[in-house]
N, C-alpha and C positions, 0 to 999 in steps of 0.2 A: 504494500500500499504505500509505503514512503517513496518508492522508486517509480510508481506506476505513472506519473504525470509527464514523463519526458516523451518527446516524439520517437525516440529510438528504442523504446522499452514497451512491451506489450501491455495495453491498458487493461485495468480491472474495472469492469462494467458495475458488477454488484457482488455482495458477498450475503450468503444466507446461512443461518444456523438452523440445522435440522437434525431429528433423528432418523437415520435411515437403516433399513435392514436389507443387506445384500443376499443373493440367493444362498450362498454358503455359510451364512451366519444363522445363529439360533435366536438372537434377539436384536432389536435396533440398537445402533450406537450413535452417540451425539457426533456431528461431523460439521465441519465449515466447508461449503460449497462455493467455489469461486466461478463467477461468469467472466470470461474475458473476451476481448476483441477478436473477431475471426481473422486469421491469418490465412489467406487463400493461395499466396505465392510459393509455398513450399520451403523446405529447408535450403540452407546455404549450398551444400554439396550437390543437391539435386538441381538447384538453379544453375549452377556452374557447369554440371554435366550437360544440362540441355542447350546450353549456349555454345554455339559453334564457334564464336569469335570471342572468348573471354580474353580481354586484354590486361596488361599490367595497369593501365589507368583505372580499368574498373576494380580491379583489386585493391587500389590504393583508395578509391571512393568508398568502397565497402568498409575498409580497414577504418576509415575516418568515422563513419557512422557507429561502428562497433566501440571505438574509443570515445566518442561522444557519451554513449550509453554508460560506459564504465566510468567516465570523469564523473558523471552524475551520481552514480552509485558511491564512489569514492569521496565525493564531496560530502556525502551524508555518513561518511565512515562505514560503509557497508561493503563486505567482500562477498562477491558472487559465488566463488569457489567451484563453480562447474561450467566454466566458459569453454564452450565447443561448437562446432558447426551446427550440430543437431539443435542447439538451442538458440539459433539465429534464424529468424524467419522472416520471409518477405510478405509485405501487406497483401499484395496482388501479383498478377502476372504481367503488368506493365513494365516497360523498360527502365523508368525511372521510380519504380516503387521503392519505398524506404525499407531497410533492413532492421528489424526489431530484436531486442534481447529478451529472452522468456526464461521460464523454469528457474524459480528462486527457492527450490527446495532445500538447497544447502546453504543459502545466504545467510550471514550473520553479520552482526554489528561488530566491527574490529575494536575491541577495548584492550588489545595486547594480550588477549588470552585464547586465540584460536589454537585448538590443540588436536581436536577430533580429525582423523585423516580422511577427510570427505575429498574424493577426485574421481576422475575418469582416466584409464589409460591413455597414453600417447599425448595427453595435455597436461599432466600433473607436473607441478614444481618440484625440485629436490627437497625443499624445506618440508612439504607435505609428506613425501616419502620418508623423510627422517622422523617426522612425527608418527607415521605409522610403525616404523620400526621400533621406536622407543615404546609406543603403546602396546604393541605385541609382546615385548620381552617384560614389560612391567605386569601384564595379564598373566603370563606364565610364570612369573616369579624368577626370571633369569636375572634381572636387575631389580633393586627395591626402587618403590615408588618415591621419585624425587619430590622434595618439599617445594623446589622451585621448577614446575613442569616445562619441558620444551615446547615452546609456542612458535608460531608464524604469523604473518600479517597479510593484508589484502594484496602486497606484490605478487603473490601467487597467481592473481588474475593476469598480471602482465607477462608472465611467463607462458601462460595459456595463450594469451594474444600472440605472441611470438611464433607458438607452434602453429596456430591457425593461418597466419600470413604464409608461413613456409608451405603449408598443405595448399593454400589457395593459388600460390606461385607455380608449383611442380606437380601437386596431385598426389603426394604421399607424404607421411609424417617423418620429421627428422629423427625421431627416436622410434624404433620398431624392433620386432623379433621375429625370426622364422619359426619360433616355437609358440603357437597359440595356447593359451591356458587361462584358467579362471583369475589367476593372480599374475602380477607383472613378472616375467621370467627373469632370471638373474642377469643375463646379458644386457636386456633392455633397461633394467634398474641402474646397472652400473653406467651406462651410455647417459641416462638422465642426471644421475648423481654427479657426473664429471663434465656434463654438457658436450659431450663426444658427438659431433655431427659435422657434415660437410656439405658442399654444394657440387654435386655430380655434374661434369661437363656437358653431358647430353642434354639435360633439361635446363641448366641455369646459365648456358652460354649466352642466351639472348636476353636474359633478365639483368635489369640495371644494378649498378653498384650501390645505389641508394637504397634499393630494396633488401640487398644482402646486408647492409649496414644496420638497417633497423632490427633485422632479425637477429643479427650478432649481438646487438646491445640490449635485446630483450631477453635472450636466452643465456643470461649469466647466472652462474650458480649462487653467487652471493647476492641476496637481495638489495643490498645497498649500492651495488654496482648496476643493478638493473634501471632501465629507464623509468621514470615516473609516468603517470597517464598525461600529465601536462608537457613533459618532454616529448611523449609520442606524438601528441597533437601538433607540436612546434617542429617535429622532423621535416626535413625537405621532401621527403617521399610522399608525404601527406599533402604537402603544400606545393608540389612541383608543378610549373606551368608547361613543361615540355609535353610533347604528345603521349610518349609512353604506349604507343598503339601496338606494340609487339604483342602477337597472340600467345597466350600462355600454353603449356603442355598439359596444365591440370585438367582442363575438360576432356580431353581425351582419355586421360588416365582414370578419371572418375566415372567415365562410361562403362568400365568394367564392374558391372553390378556385383559379381561375386567378390570381389576384393573389398568393396564398400559395405555389402552385407556382412562380410567377416568382421570387419572393423566395428560396425554397428552392434553385432552380437556380443562382441567383446565388452563393449561399453554397457550393454544391457546387463550382462552378467555381473559386472562389477558393481554396477549401481543396486542390483538385487541384493548382493552381499552386503552392501554398506548400509542398506535399509533395514536390515536385520539387527534388532537391538542386542547388545551384548548382554548375556545372561550371567548373573552372579551365582556361580555354583558353589555350594558349601557340602564339603564331604565329611561324613561322621566317622570316627575312628572305628575299626572293625571290633574292637573289644567292647564297644558299646552299642553294637548292632545286634537286635533281635530278629534274625532273619531265618526262616525255617530251612532254606536250601544250604545255608552255612552251618545250621545246626546238624543236619542230616550228614553233611560231608565230615564234620568234626567226630561224629560218632563212629562213622566208617573207618576213619583213620586210627581210632582208639585200638590198642592192642591188648587184651586182658592177659593177665599172667596165669589163669587157671583154666581158660577156656580155649578151644581151638579157634584159630583166627582164619578165615577164608581170605585168601588174597588174590588179586588179579594179576596174572604174570605179565600181562601187556602194560600194565601201569606201574610194574615195579621197577625200582631204579636200576640202571644198567650194571652197576657194579654188584649187585645181588646175583644177577643171572650169571655174570661171568663166575662169581665165587662158587655158585651151585654146580656149574659145568666142571670146573676144576676138582671139586670134592667128589663128583661122581667118577671121574677118571681114576683118583687115587683109591677109592673103594673097589672098584672094578678090578684094579691090578691085584689088590690083596686077596680077593675072594675067588675070583675066575680061576681056571685050570692051574693046579699047583703040581709040583714034582711028584711023579709016581702015583697020582690019583686022578680018577676021572670023576670030577664033580661038575654037575650041571647046576648052575646057579642063575637064578633070575633076580637081578637087583632093580629095585624100583625106588628111585629118588624123586619123590614128587615135589614139584614147586607149588602144588596147591595145598599140601598138607604138612604143616610144620608147626612145631611149638616155638614158644618164645626162645627157649635155650637149646635148641638142637634140631636136627633133621630126622625124619621118620623115613626108614627104608626096610623093606622086607626081602628075606632071603629064603629060597625054597629048594 
């Protein structure tokens, strides 16, 4: 509501508070229902893929509108925290349709306490990954919970903006992995944490140095070295009077629906994982548990001194089986045919019948 009055942010038309019961629910739940303006022009990626002659100048104009939306958010001290092409929508299908920022599900007022690792792969800043790493280690007890937790700030949006510009210009993200998974693979994580990317000659040879410069200055590992939103809006690439009418390779790259679908699927899975709330699990020590299965197992393991104990050979320790085999060999050597005598002996050493202090065998 605080951000929705800007021309480059999707408007909120009305908000309702109702109790709604969905088909899979047993009872109604109180919900806030938000009615927003219709955005008929589609997502940024889709729009670029449909444009046969998407130029660098067009990319610059789109970037300026996104930056103006971010400037409005940051002026209110609000971090969006999920800036990506899917959250950038065109108002309609006209050539001059404005692009607008939407989906503030992870947005938060930046009071110097942003800790929760909210992000989407490909666009996540190093500081958010570091927050995730520490968050996971603290949850699992690997490191103690710090009295002064690791935090990041709204500059994470500027890193995401740098990734979006890169994708708009060439059609693929600067940080990616050949191994797709629900979590960020190690090789991709390392590239992000060290800002390891390049400008391949095949796609970037015709792209201006100004465009490369703004990408370099946004994709800085240290937030203090990254451009602020005001510096982005003052950058020559956004205010260039040159034609910049070179056709970008991104439209052709984004026409590969399989690649785009794969990226979007990875985003959707990561978002689903993030929206599952952490469960605080408390484990009770075994000695205080009154569990019927544990009681039964405890009774079966007990070996009475004056009663026959029936054991399962498949579950016996390996060293017991080996010892019994060796004992059988010794007894057989002593009892079987002796010098000058023909004795037929049958020795039975049972693994299933034995007392606490000895082995039962029968000779006949």
